[in-house]
Structure formats: C-alpha cells, structure tokens
N, CA, C and O of each residue as an XYZ file, in Angstrom:
852
protein
N      72.787     92.177    103.126
C      72.487     90.836    103.210
C      73.446     90.036    102.414
O      73.728     90.469    101.296
N      73.999     88.919    102.827
C      74.762     88.075    101.979
C      74.063     87.636    100.686
O      72.848     87.437    100.645
N      74.888     87.492     99.622
C      74.287     86.922     98.514
C      73.746     85.558     98.529
O      74.480     84.757     99.110
N      72.665     85.082     98.049
C      71.949     83.912     98.152
C      72.858     82.697     97.735
O      72.786     81.618     98.324
N      73.730     82.933     96.669
C      74.521     81.890     96.144
C      75.984     81.905     96.577
O      76.709     80.927     96.398
N      76.399     83.018     97.141
C      77.722     83.135     97.659
C      77.649     83.799     99.107
O      77.461     85.009     99.229
N      77.795     83.008    100.120
C      77.472     83.381    101.596
C      78.613     84.409    101.996
O      78.369     85.242    102.870
N      79.800     84.372    101.404
C      80.766     85.301    101.740
C      80.730     86.684    100.990
O      81.558     87.552    101.266
N      79.801     86.866    100.081
C      79.598     88.062     99.282
C      78.405     88.945     99.706
O      77.290     88.507     99.989
N      78.814     90.378     99.717
C      77.727     91.146    100.038
C      77.773     92.315     98.785
O      78.738     93.049     98.572
N      76.597     92.307     98.074
C      76.518     93.288     96.889
C      75.828     94.466     97.526
O      74.737     94.324     98.080
N      76.490     95.708     97.452
C      76.054     96.889     98.051
C      75.356     97.699     96.924
O      75.985     98.209     95.997
N      73.998     97.781     97.075
C      73.044     98.141     95.993
C      72.514     99.568     96.355
O      71.416     99.942     95.945
N      73.300    100.342     97.116
C      72.781    101.652     97.353
C      72.632    102.393     96.130
O      73.455    102.210     95.233
N      71.599    103.282     95.964
C      71.317    103.952     94.805
C      72.497    104.808     94.280
O      72.747    104.798     93.074
N      73.208    105.525     95.116
C      74.400    106.318     94.868
C      75.461    105.499     94.275
O      76.058    105.852     93.258
N      75.706    104.380     94.917
C      76.761    103.548     94.481
C      76.416    102.986     93.166
O      77.326    102.770     92.366
N      75.178    102.723     92.855
C      74.797    102.112     91.466
C      74.844    103.281     90.394
O      75.206    103.102     89.231
N      74.471    104.401     90.874
C      74.441    105.415     89.841
C      75.957    105.787     89.347
O      76.237    105.954     88.160
N      76.816    105.885     90.331
C      78.249    106.037     90.039
C      78.959    104.946     89.223
O      79.810    105.168     88.362
N      78.477    103.668     89.620
C      78.955    102.493     88.955
C      78.518    102.545     87.437
O      79.318    102.192     86.571
N      77.470    102.907     87.169
C      76.883    103.018     85.711
C      77.814    103.999     85.064
O      78.167    103.700     83.923
N      78.270    105.088     85.563
C      79.033    106.155     84.898
C      80.554    105.493     84.771
O      81.254    105.738     83.788
N      80.959    104.713     85.751
C      82.340    103.972     85.712
C      82.272    103.037     84.514
O      83.225    103.002     83.736
N      81.201    102.283     84.323
C      81.042    101.427     83.219
C      81.122    101.929     81.804
O      81.542    101.272     80.851
N      80.693    103.110     81.772
C      80.627    103.828     80.364
C      82.012    104.127     79.792
O      82.819    104.873     80.346
N      82.217    103.507     78.679
C      83.459    103.587     77.994
C      83.871    104.985     77.679
O      85.054    105.257     77.477
N      82.883    105.914     77.631
C      83.225    107.359     77.364
C      83.533    108.140     78.508
O      83.724    109.345     78.346
N      83.617    107.590     79.750
C      84.103    108.263     80.865
C      85.597    108.546     80.868
O      86.366    107.586     80.903
N      86.059    109.761     80.836
C      87.447    110.117     80.666
C      88.263    109.620     82.071
O      87.631    109.419     83.108
N      89.638    109.456     81.999
C      90.345    108.955     83.186
C      90.076    109.834     84.432
O      89.752    109.293     85.489
N      90.199    111.132     84.335
C      90.038    111.881     85.470
C      88.751    111.804     86.232
O      88.711    111.811     87.462
N      87.694    111.729     85.453
C      86.321    111.517     85.927
C      86.224    110.038     86.460
O      85.634    109.829     87.520
N      86.733    109.114     85.817
C      86.829    107.607     86.224
C      87.527    107.516     87.473
O      87.023    106.785     88.325
N      88.674    108.168     87.766
C      89.292    108.085     89.121
C      88.499    108.683     90.156
O      88.455    108.149     91.264
N      87.824    109.814     89.890
C      86.972    110.586     90.866
C      85.868    109.639     91.218
O      85.585    109.469     92.404
N      85.215    109.002     90.252
C      84.067    108.075     90.668
C      84.383    106.873     91.449
O      83.672    106.451     92.361
N      85.618    106.273     91.003
C      86.082    105.123     91.819
C      86.322    105.470     93.269
O      85.965    104.714     94.173
N      86.999    106.751     93.505
C      87.201    107.091     94.752
C      85.847    107.318     95.579
O      85.713    106.933     96.740
N      84.926    107.942     94.897
C      83.646    108.303     95.569
C      82.841    107.054     96.072
O      82.209    106.986     97.127
N      82.990    106.028     95.069
C      82.181    104.683     95.331
C      82.986    104.098     96.472
O      82.322    103.608     97.386
N      84.236    104.068     96.568
C      84.946    103.464     97.648
C      84.657    104.103     98.926
O      84.664    103.438     99.962
N      84.384    105.450     98.918
C      84.061    106.077    100.083
C      82.665    105.760    100.633
O      82.462    105.693    101.846
N      81.702    105.566     99.712
C      80.337    104.981    100.020
C      80.420    103.607    100.565
O      79.828    103.266    101.588
N      81.230    102.767     99.801
C      81.175    101.439    100.239
C      81.785    101.100    101.581
O      81.399    100.092    102.173
N      82.795    101.954    102.137
C      83.454    101.680    103.298
C      82.501    101.942    104.533
O      82.721    101.419    105.626
N      81.504    102.722    104.314
C      80.531    102.932    105.467
C      79.885    101.483    105.815
O      79.737    101.094    106.973
N      79.566    100.831    104.815
C      78.904     99.400    105.069
C      80.010     98.432    105.785
O      79.843     97.779    106.815
N      81.141     98.505    105.002
C      82.196     97.538    105.373
C      82.677     97.749    106.781
O      82.981     96.787    107.486
N      82.752     98.979    107.197
C      83.371     99.267    108.481
C      82.263     99.427    109.654
O      82.589     99.919    110.734
N      81.056     99.031    109.419
C      80.030     99.441    110.502
C      80.144     98.443    111.594
O      79.418     98.645    112.567
N      80.965     97.345    111.616
C      80.990     96.608    112.876
C      82.439     96.801    113.478
O      82.837     95.958    114.282
N      83.182     97.778    113.161
C      84.547     97.902    113.854
C      84.368     98.081    115.273
O      83.395     98.659    115.757
N      85.311     97.581    115.932
C      85.287     97.739    117.482
C      85.490     99.052    117.805
O      86.263     99.717    117.115
N      84.800     99.641    118.943
C      84.944    100.809    119.590
C      85.469    100.743    121.002
O      85.220     99.783    121.732
N      86.238    101.828    121.400
C      86.520    101.911    122.764
C      86.172    103.256    123.430
O      86.313    104.279    122.761
N      85.730    103.328    124.695
C      85.478    104.542    125.260
C      86.643    105.366    125.810
O      87.613    104.869    126.382
N      86.463    106.656    125.589
C      87.499    107.584    126.097
C      86.904    108.874    126.558
O      85.767    109.259    126.286
N      87.763    109.482    127.262
C      87.357    110.851    127.803
C      88.024    111.945    127.002
O      89.208    111.812    126.692
N      87.375    112.962    126.665
C      87.918    114.174    125.895
C      87.431    115.436    126.510
O      86.313    115.450    127.026
N      88.154    116.459    126.497
C      87.774    117.704    126.910
C      87.189    118.516    125.778
O      87.871    118.900    124.828
N      85.859    118.770    125.919
C      85.248    119.622    124.787
C      85.456    120.973    125.376
O      85.920    121.142    126.504
N      85.055    122.032    124.481
C      85.228    123.497    125.006
C      84.528    123.864    126.262
O      84.792    124.895    126.881
N      83.520    122.896    126.671
C      82.656    123.228    127.881
C      82.888    122.145    129.049
O      82.775    122.459    130.234
N      83.186    120.985    128.669
C      83.483    119.959    129.804
C      83.974    118.737    129.208
O      84.032    118.562    127.991
N      84.332    117.879    130.093
C      84.797    116.677    129.884
C      83.707    115.800    129.385
O      82.618    115.885    129.954
N      83.868    114.873    128.286
C      82.689    114.035    127.867
C      83.218    112.745    127.327
O      84.319    112.638    126.787
N      82.298    111.699    127.523
C      82.682    110.319    127.120
C      82.471    110.310    125.640
O      81.500    110.878    125.141
N      83.402    109.647    124.900
C      83.448    109.593    123.469
C      83.881    108.090    123.132
O      84.358    107.321    123.965
N      83.643    107.783    121.777
C      83.915    106.494    121.304
C      84.953    106.620    120.172
O      84.748    107.393    119.236
N      86.035    105.888    120.247
C      87.008    105.788    119.229
C      87.348    104.433    118.751
O      87.255    103.467    119.509
N      87.787    104.304    117.376
C      88.183    102.896    116.966
C      89.194    102.339    117.904
O      90.146    102.997    118.325
N      88.932    100.995    118.241
C      89.647    100.374    119.233
C      91.034     99.865    118.751
O      91.973     99.648    119.516
N      91.065     99.698    117.425
C      92.233     98.989    116.826
C      92.629     99.827    115.512
O      91.737    100.392    114.880
N      93.876     99.898    115.133
C      94.273    100.525    114.020
C      93.621     99.889    112.751
O      93.369     98.686    112.807
N      93.349    100.526    111.706
C      92.841    100.013    110.454
C      93.859    100.252    109.306
O      94.434    101.336    109.201
N      94.049     99.333    108.541
C      95.037     99.323    107.546
C      94.304     99.059    106.074
O      93.565     98.105    105.832
N      94.627     99.984    105.262
C      94.123     99.890    103.807
C      95.208     99.387    103.065
O      96.301     99.953    103.079
N      94.957     98.229    102.331
C      95.928     97.608    101.432
C      95.334     97.456     99.954
O      94.517     96.590     99.641
N      95.846     98.398     99.111
C      95.466     98.254     97.761
C      96.326     97.318     97.000
O      97.534     97.355     97.238
N      95.859     96.451     96.085
C      96.537     95.625     95.225
C      96.930     96.546     93.927
O      96.144     96.965     93.077
N      98.298     96.748     93.985
C      98.729     97.652     92.861
C      98.479     97.224     91.516
O      98.571     96.002     91.402
N      98.185     97.849     90.438
C      98.162     99.398     90.655
C      96.810     99.940     90.778
O      96.667    101.035     91.320
N      95.766     99.267     90.316
C      94.402     99.870     90.049
C      93.800     99.947     91.554
O      92.847    100.707     91.727
N      94.242     99.292     92.520
C      93.569     99.380     93.848
C      93.745    100.781     94.626
O      93.090    101.118     95.612
N      94.780    101.550     93.976
C      95.111    102.780     94.610
C      93.813    103.735     94.455
O      93.622    104.551     95.356
N      93.047    103.691     93.533
C      91.983    104.488     93.370
C      90.919    104.271     94.478
O      90.354    105.245     94.976
N      90.634    102.972     94.876
C      89.826    102.640     95.983
C      90.502    103.159     97.284
O      89.851    103.812     98.099
N      91.849    102.855     97.474
C      92.428    103.203     98.722
C      92.201    104.722     98.772
O      91.667    105.081     99.821
N      92.435    105.561     98.024
C      92.331    106.860     98.101
C      90.962    107.433     98.577
O      90.875    108.414     99.316
N      89.812    106.673     98.045
C      88.611    106.998     98.408
C      88.366    106.714    100.040
O      87.818    107.534    100.775
N      88.799    105.587    100.421
C      88.560    105.100    101.778
C      89.481    106.139    102.741
O      89.014    106.631    103.768
N      90.787    106.390    102.290
C      91.568    107.125    103.143
C      91.120    108.667    103.193
O      91.585    109.464    104.007
N      90.277    108.949    102.342
C      89.724    110.387    102.360
C      88.816    110.432    103.593
O      88.698    111.481    104.226
N      88.194    109.349    103.932
C      87.103    109.277    105.072
C      87.785    108.737    106.408
O      87.330    108.954    107.531
N      88.975    107.981    106.126
C      89.707    107.459    107.289
C      91.138    107.878    107.180
O      92.007    107.043    106.930
N      91.423    109.192    107.366
C      92.701    109.561    107.316
C      93.817    108.996    108.235
O      95.018    108.912    107.975
N      93.121    108.601    109.440
C      93.997    107.970    110.371
C      94.424    106.513    109.965
O      95.292    105.952    110.635
N      93.873    105.912    108.943
C      94.300    104.552    108.577
C      95.608    104.504    107.996
O      95.992    105.416    107.264
N      96.361    103.460    108.280
C      97.635    103.364    107.576
C      97.406    102.731    106.254
O      96.338    102.146    106.080
N      98.359    102.785    105.225
C      98.147    102.166    103.899
C      99.465    101.380    103.547
O     100.572    101.907    103.437
N      99.193    100.077    103.392
C     100.194     99.170    102.872
C      99.970     98.883    101.370
O      98.958     99.256    100.777
N     100.899     98.251    100.839
C     100.768     98.031     99.299
C     101.278     96.691     99.072
O     102.279     96.257     99.643
N     100.516     95.976     98.155
C     100.900     94.647     97.673
C     100.951     94.807     96.120
O      99.964     95.250     95.532
N     101.998     94.481     95.499
C     102.054     94.647     94.038
C     101.976     93.294     93.351
O     102.806     92.426     93.622
N     101.006     93.088     92.470
C     100.800     91.955     91.829
C     100.269     92.290     90.386
O      99.465     93.202     90.191
N     100.736     91.552     89.466
C     100.156     91.662     88.100
C      99.848     90.395     87.606
O     100.439     89.418     88.066
N      98.851     90.251     86.573
C      98.427     88.961     86.106
C      99.139     88.646     84.779
O      99.060     89.382     83.796
N      99.814     87.542     84.819
C     100.515     87.043     83.526
C      99.507     86.861     82.564
O      98.509     86.197     82.843
N      99.679     87.439     81.329
C      98.613     87.440     80.310
C      98.445     86.039     79.698
O      97.384     85.756     79.142
N      99.452     85.152     79.780
C      99.364     83.886     79.197
C      98.694     82.881     80.268
O      97.727     82.174     79.982
N      99.263     82.896     81.425
C      98.768     81.847     82.432
C      97.732     82.328     83.307
O      97.186     81.539     84.079
N      97.349     83.752     83.260
C      96.421     84.295     84.118
C      96.722     84.258     85.473
O      95.851     84.695     86.226
N      97.897     83.780     86.028
C      98.203     83.642     87.255
C      99.043     84.952     87.735
O      99.832     85.587     87.036
N      98.680     85.219     89.135
C      99.370     86.453     89.669
C     100.860     86.354     89.871
O     101.374     85.308     90.267
N     101.516     87.380     89.613
C     103.011     87.394     89.879
C     103.254     88.589     90.783
O     102.836     89.718     90.523
N     104.038     88.231     91.989
C     104.213     89.332     93.034
C     105.637     90.090     92.572
O     106.583     89.528     92.021
N     105.554     91.456     92.923
C     106.730     92.241     92.642
C     106.943     93.342     93.644
O     107.824     94.191     93.508
N     106.081     93.298     94.684
C     106.242     94.423     95.665
C     105.283     94.241     96.857
O     104.091     93.998     96.668
N     105.849     94.370     98.167
C     105.087     94.313     99.316
C     105.707     95.105    100.352
O     106.891     94.970    100.661
N     104.843     96.010    100.943
C     105.265     96.896    101.911
C     104.054     97.198    102.829
O     103.079     97.832    102.426
N     104.183     96.668    104.197
C     103.109     96.637    105.035
C     103.497     97.075    106.395
O     104.644     96.840    106.775
N     102.618     97.716    107.200
C     102.909     98.138    108.565
C     103.413     96.796    109.383
O     102.931     95.674    109.224
N     104.446     97.128    110.261
C     104.887     96.003    110.996
C     103.720     95.494    111.931
O     103.724     94.301    112.236
N     102.816     96.244    112.361
C     101.741     95.777    113.390
C     100.454     95.641    112.681
O      99.378     95.833    113.248
N     100.572     95.290    111.366
C      99.339     95.230    110.631
C      98.299     94.228    111.133
O      97.103     94.401    110.898
N      98.723     93.252    111.775
C      97.869     92.097    112.417
C      97.067     92.649    113.676
O      96.208     91.969    114.238
N      97.392     93.857    114.049
C      96.761     94.419    115.284
C      95.289     94.919    115.066
O      94.561     95.165    116.028
N      94.868     95.064    113.727
C      93.602     95.415    113.533
C      93.025     95.096    112.106
O      93.725     94.450    111.326
N      91.891     95.486    111.773
C      91.464     94.901    110.545
C      92.043     95.443    109.229
O      92.554     96.562    109.212
N      91.980     94.713    108.172
C      92.701     95.135    106.987
C      91.590     95.176    105.823
O      90.892     94.191    105.583
N      91.484     96.313    105.163
C      90.692     96.508    104.050
C      91.556     96.295    102.801
O      92.372     97.124    102.397
N      91.319     95.174    102.258
C      92.133     94.769    100.999
C      91.218     95.218     99.810
O      90.053     94.847     99.663
N      91.973     96.155     98.894
C      91.020     96.694     97.905
C      91.555     96.576     96.449
O      92.735     96.824     96.204
N      90.734     96.220     95.549
C      91.067     96.005     94.116
C      89.832     96.320     93.340
O      88.799     95.823     93.787
N      89.742     97.023     92.304
C      88.561     97.227     91.539
C      87.914     96.050     91.046
O      86.687     95.972     91.122
N      88.625     95.080     90.527
C      88.092     93.877     89.793
C      88.407     92.592     90.517
O      89.551     92.325     90.886
N      87.356     91.789     90.717
C      87.803     90.494     91.175
C      87.342     89.463     90.125
O      86.192     89.027     90.077
N      88.348     89.108     89.280
C      88.074     88.371     87.974
C      88.185     86.923     88.347
O      87.297     86.276     88.902
N      89.488     86.433     87.950
C      89.793     85.015     88.363
C      89.874     84.762     89.809
O      89.594     83.638     90.226
N      90.253     85.755     90.664
C      90.424     85.716     91.958
C      91.835     85.338     92.519
O      92.110     85.216     93.713
N      92.724     85.167     91.408
C      94.058     84.839     91.543
C      94.867     85.901     92.376
O      95.594     85.601     93.323
N      94.677     87.040     91.963
C      95.464     88.153     92.748
C      95.027     88.319     94.110
O      95.827     88.529     95.022
N      93.629     88.220     94.297
C      93.027     88.386     95.589
C      93.414     87.276     96.567
O      93.649     87.508     97.753
N      93.467     86.079     96.025
C      93.884     84.921     96.916
C      95.328     85.127     97.311
O      95.743     84.921     98.451
N      96.107     85.569     96.248
C      97.584     85.639     96.630
C      97.829     86.755     97.679
O      98.665     86.621     98.573
N      97.043     87.890     97.527
C      97.138     88.986     98.627
C      96.733     88.523     99.859
O      97.410     88.741    100.864
N      95.618     87.858     99.890
C      95.118     87.343    101.267
C      96.225     86.378    101.842
O      96.500     86.476    103.038
N      96.797     85.564    101.150
C      97.813     84.670    101.570
C      98.975     85.467    102.153
O      99.460     85.113    103.228
N      99.448     86.533    101.492
C     100.404     87.347    102.080
C     100.061     87.998    103.434
O     100.837     88.010    104.390
N      98.743     88.573    103.426
C      98.249     89.108    104.563
C      98.309     88.102    105.746
O      98.851     88.395    106.811
N      97.760     86.975    105.518
C      97.745     85.972    106.572
C      99.243     85.574    107.020
O      99.463     85.333    108.207
N     100.215     85.511    106.108
C     101.464     85.222    106.504
C     102.057     86.227    107.416
O     103.001     85.946    108.154
N     101.473     87.471    107.365
C     101.751     88.519    108.350
C     100.852     88.608    109.476
O     100.749     89.663    110.101
N     100.162     87.519    109.794
C      99.423     87.299    111.018
C      97.976     87.971    111.019
O      97.304     88.008    112.050
N      97.534     88.500    109.804
C      96.084     89.213    109.831
C      95.189     88.212    109.730
O      95.291     87.264    108.951
N      94.151     88.431    110.641
C      93.058     87.591    110.964
C      91.625     88.193    110.616
O      90.598     87.522    110.510
N      91.727     89.541    110.460
C      90.488     90.313    109.985
C      90.818     91.000    108.713
O      91.419     92.073    108.666
N      90.358     90.271    107.589
C      90.661     90.793    106.185
C      89.392     90.982    105.595
O      88.590     90.049    105.607
N      89.080     92.157    105.038
C      87.860     92.434    104.242
C      88.040     92.869    102.852
O      88.485     94.001    102.662
N      87.740     92.089    101.825
C      87.991     92.512    100.533
C      86.918     93.246    100.035
O      85.753     92.864    100.140
N      87.317     94.460     99.406
C      86.561     95.367     98.725
C      86.564     95.536     97.253
O      87.602     96.016     96.798
N      85.740     95.280     96.515
C      85.915     95.312     94.900
C      84.681     96.191     94.251
O      83.552     96.224     94.739
N      85.044     96.814     93.207
C      83.908     97.481     92.524
C      83.003     96.402     91.882
O      81.789     96.371     92.082
N      83.633     95.560     91.133
C      82.993     94.617     90.242
C      83.550     93.351     90.381
O      84.774     93.228     90.374
N      82.651     92.183     90.532
C      83.237     90.796     90.821
C      82.540     89.906     89.704
O      81.497     90.206     89.123
N      83.252     88.826     89.517
C      82.663     87.708     88.653
C      82.569     86.432     89.531
O      83.403     86.247     90.417
N      81.639     85.614     89.317
C      81.449     84.540     90.005
C      82.522     83.452     90.240
O      82.590     82.701     91.213
N      83.352     83.504     89.166
C      84.553     82.582     89.238
C      85.491     83.078     90.299
O      86.103     82.285     91.015
N      85.620     84.453     90.416
C      86.642     84.984     91.351
C      85.984     84.893     92.848
O      86.698     84.676     93.828
N      84.715     85.057     92.938
C      84.171     84.897     94.274
C      84.198     83.530     94.716
O      84.364     83.341     95.921
N      84.067     82.568     93.966
C      84.279     81.175     94.249
C      85.595     80.843     94.619
O      85.786     80.018     95.512
N      86.619     81.451     93.971
C      88.046     81.130     94.202
C      88.373     81.691     95.567
O      88.997     80.995     96.368
N      87.999     82.865     95.859
C      88.304     83.435     97.317
C      87.570     82.695     98.328
O      88.101     82.472     99.416
N      86.359     82.285     98.055
C      85.566     81.551     99.023
C      86.224     80.208     99.314
O      86.274     79.824    100.482
N      86.711     79.498     98.371
C      87.403     78.268     98.545
C      88.844     78.424     99.173
O      89.195     77.538     99.952
N      89.578     79.305     98.951
C      90.877     79.552     99.489
C      90.807     80.270    100.731
O      91.720     80.051    101.527
N      89.844     81.143    101.080
C      89.897     81.918    102.202
C      88.237     82.129    102.659
O      87.752     83.259    102.599
N      87.470     81.038    103.085
C      86.180     81.234    103.491
C      85.884     82.330    104.525
O      84.761     82.812    104.665
N      86.963     82.695    105.243
C      86.752     83.671    106.325
C      86.847     85.196    106.057
O      86.771     86.106    106.882
N      87.023     85.265    104.778
C      87.285     86.727    104.201
C      85.983     87.105    103.333
O      85.713     86.572    102.257
N      85.246     88.063    103.935
C      84.156     88.595    103.397
C      84.489     89.574    102.254
O      85.385     90.415    102.320
N      83.670     89.375    101.195
C      83.779     90.204    100.108
C      82.723     91.238     99.940
O      81.550     90.878    100.041
N      83.014     92.511     99.689
C      81.969     93.517     99.549
C      82.161     94.078     98.008
O      83.277     94.362     97.574
N      81.014     94.202     97.269
C      81.239     94.590     95.916
C      79.900     95.525     95.474
O      78.836     95.454     96.089
N      80.092     96.301     94.456
C      79.011     97.073     93.985
C      78.174     96.357     93.018
O      77.042     96.753     92.740
N      78.762     95.192     92.440
C      78.235     94.346     91.346
C      78.716     93.027     91.279
O      79.932     92.864     91.378
N      77.850     91.890     91.102
C      78.225     90.697     90.712
C      77.952     90.453     89.283
O      76.807     90.173     88.930
N      78.937     90.539     88.420
C      78.610     90.419     86.952
C      78.458     89.022     86.471
O      78.481     88.108     87.296
N      78.298     88.770     85.149
C      77.880     87.520     84.702
C      78.928     86.464     84.581
O      78.650     85.328     84.966
N      80.092     86.723     84.090
C      81.132     85.732     83.823
C      82.386     86.376     83.371
O      82.451     87.592     83.192
N      83.435     85.529     83.175
C      84.645     85.920     82.552
C      84.667     85.533     81.052
O      84.121     84.502     80.660
N      85.324     86.403     80.210
C      85.545     85.873     78.886
C      86.699     84.982     78.756
O      87.327     84.661     79.765
N      87.043     84.540     77.548
C      88.243     83.644     77.300
C      89.527     84.285     77.763
O      90.481     83.561     78.050
N      89.609     85.514     77.850
C      90.797     86.233     78.333
C      90.910     86.551     79.764
O      91.883     87.153     80.216
N      89.887     86.138     80.501
C      89.726     86.408     81.922
C      89.342     87.706     82.254
O      89.598     88.091     83.395
N      88.720     88.532     81.398
C      87.982     89.758     81.807
C      86.619     89.633     82.056
O      85.945     88.852     81.384
N      86.064     90.406     83.069
C      84.827     90.369     83.555
C      83.722     90.790     82.474
O      83.904     91.828     81.838
N      82.780     90.145     82.290
C      81.616     90.597     81.355
C      80.327     90.745     82.220
O      79.942     89.840     82.960
N      79.636     92.022     82.076
C      80.027     93.047     81.224
C      81.265     93.841     81.641
O      81.995     94.383     80.811
N      81.482     93.889     83.020
C      82.646     94.578     83.425
C      82.730     96.038     83.190
O      81.721     96.718     83.003
N      83.918     96.517     83.199
C      84.259     97.959     82.963
C      85.477     98.078     82.161
O      85.964     99.188     81.947
N      85.986     97.028     81.716
C      87.324     97.061     80.910
C      88.613     96.975     81.942
O      88.434     96.551     83.084
N      89.799     97.357     81.534
C      90.731     97.225     82.412
C      90.905     98.501     83.330
O      91.331     99.584     82.928
N      90.544     98.234     84.520
C      90.428     99.344     85.547
C      91.706    100.234     85.701
O      91.653    101.458     85.821
N      92.763     99.563     85.686
C      94.087    100.319     85.791
C      94.276    101.175     84.589
O      94.512    102.372     84.754
N      94.190    100.658     83.371
C      94.392    101.419     82.167
C      93.379    102.558     82.173
O      93.788    103.659     81.805
N      92.110    102.428     82.547
C      91.110    103.441     82.331
C      91.371    104.412     83.459
O      91.105    105.600     83.276
N      91.875    103.997     84.621
C      92.140    104.987     85.662
C      93.280    105.884     85.429
O      93.250    107.056     85.803
N      94.311    105.350     84.804
C      95.562    106.170     84.570
C      95.853    106.612     83.189
O      96.928    107.117     82.865
N      94.789    106.391     82.327
C      94.948    106.817     80.915
C      95.895    106.160     80.132
O      96.536    106.782     79.285
N      96.067    104.852     80.346
C      97.260    104.085     79.659
C      96.524    103.002     78.607
O      97.177    102.115     78.057
N      95.424    103.142     78.446
C      94.840    102.082     77.458
C      94.884    102.620     76.044
O      94.468    101.934     75.110
C-alpha cells in the first residue's frame, strides 16, 4: 500500500525484511555480514517491486511434451548508484541473473551536499524495459534525482527506485522532480541531520559495506 503521506512511496514491512534491517542498523554488524544482509534484503524487496512486470506466452519442450509458459516480456536492467548501490544490485541479480546491470557513478559533495557525476555505463537498449534504480540510502534525494534524470535522458520511462532506508526530505525531492517514479523502501526514517545523514539511519552504507569507515 502507498504511504499515506507520500503517494509515490511504498514501505515494505515484511517481517523478514524488518528483521534483517534491524541487524543492518546495528553498528556492531561487521562489513561481511552487513553486505550479506543488504543483498538478502534486496532479494526480498524485489519480489514486491517486480510483481507487475509484463509477461509473454511461449512454448517450451518439457521432458514429456510441449507446454505453454510465461516469460518476462521485456529486458530488465538493474542500475546501482555507485558505490553503495552495488550491494543491492548483487542481491537482485542473484534472483534475476538474466537482468542486465548498468552503473551510474555519483558522489555527494560534503560541503554543498549536491551530487557530482563521475561515471555512467548503461545498456544501449535500456529504454526497452523497466529499470530498477538501487541505492541503500535516500537522504537529500539529490543523487536519486540526478540518476533518474540520466535514465530519462536515455529514454527510460519505467524507472523504479529501491532503497533500504529513506528520509522524508529525499522522498519529497524525488516526488517533486519525478512524480512518475515509485519508491520502494524497507523504512521511512525520521529526518536528516545537519550533515545530511538519515536519522536514525544506518550510518554511511558504503563505508560499512566495504569496511572503509
């Protein structure tokens, strides 16, 4: 169900997702376990996010006879926002190995808090199917808005943003800039602090994921 205050937001409150998110938030969780948990949550989240993907009928030969089956009608592309989005992308790709993976590299300027682009590599036909744009944190929304802009410049019309944790400020920013982009998250947290970090959040996802904090 959409969030009552944010029509473009869906909070996925499945018990397994929430249990794993609790472990992800714990500052005592080591990088290896953190990465595994992020990947597992992403895999659980993608079931909900992908439930309305278009299907097409095909015939296949089973060991006994030909039978009618259903396959995805269009290619799916997973696009992590580097670097922390890689953890989510790995979890989704483990369940959808047929998906292509593009990359958008953005980092947040620590003074202005604005996104700075440094890398972009996407499939040439990315606009032919849905795109799962993934990033663990939706804080100010600057990086997500910038990434959505890049994808739309490449002709993408079905963009789905998947985040572990979101802040109201980021949700509003994406909703204002791209109201057609749905956001799926495991938690809508309270607010941002003066440095632009989500409270209570889970710290710097990239640092915790790769052991660089």
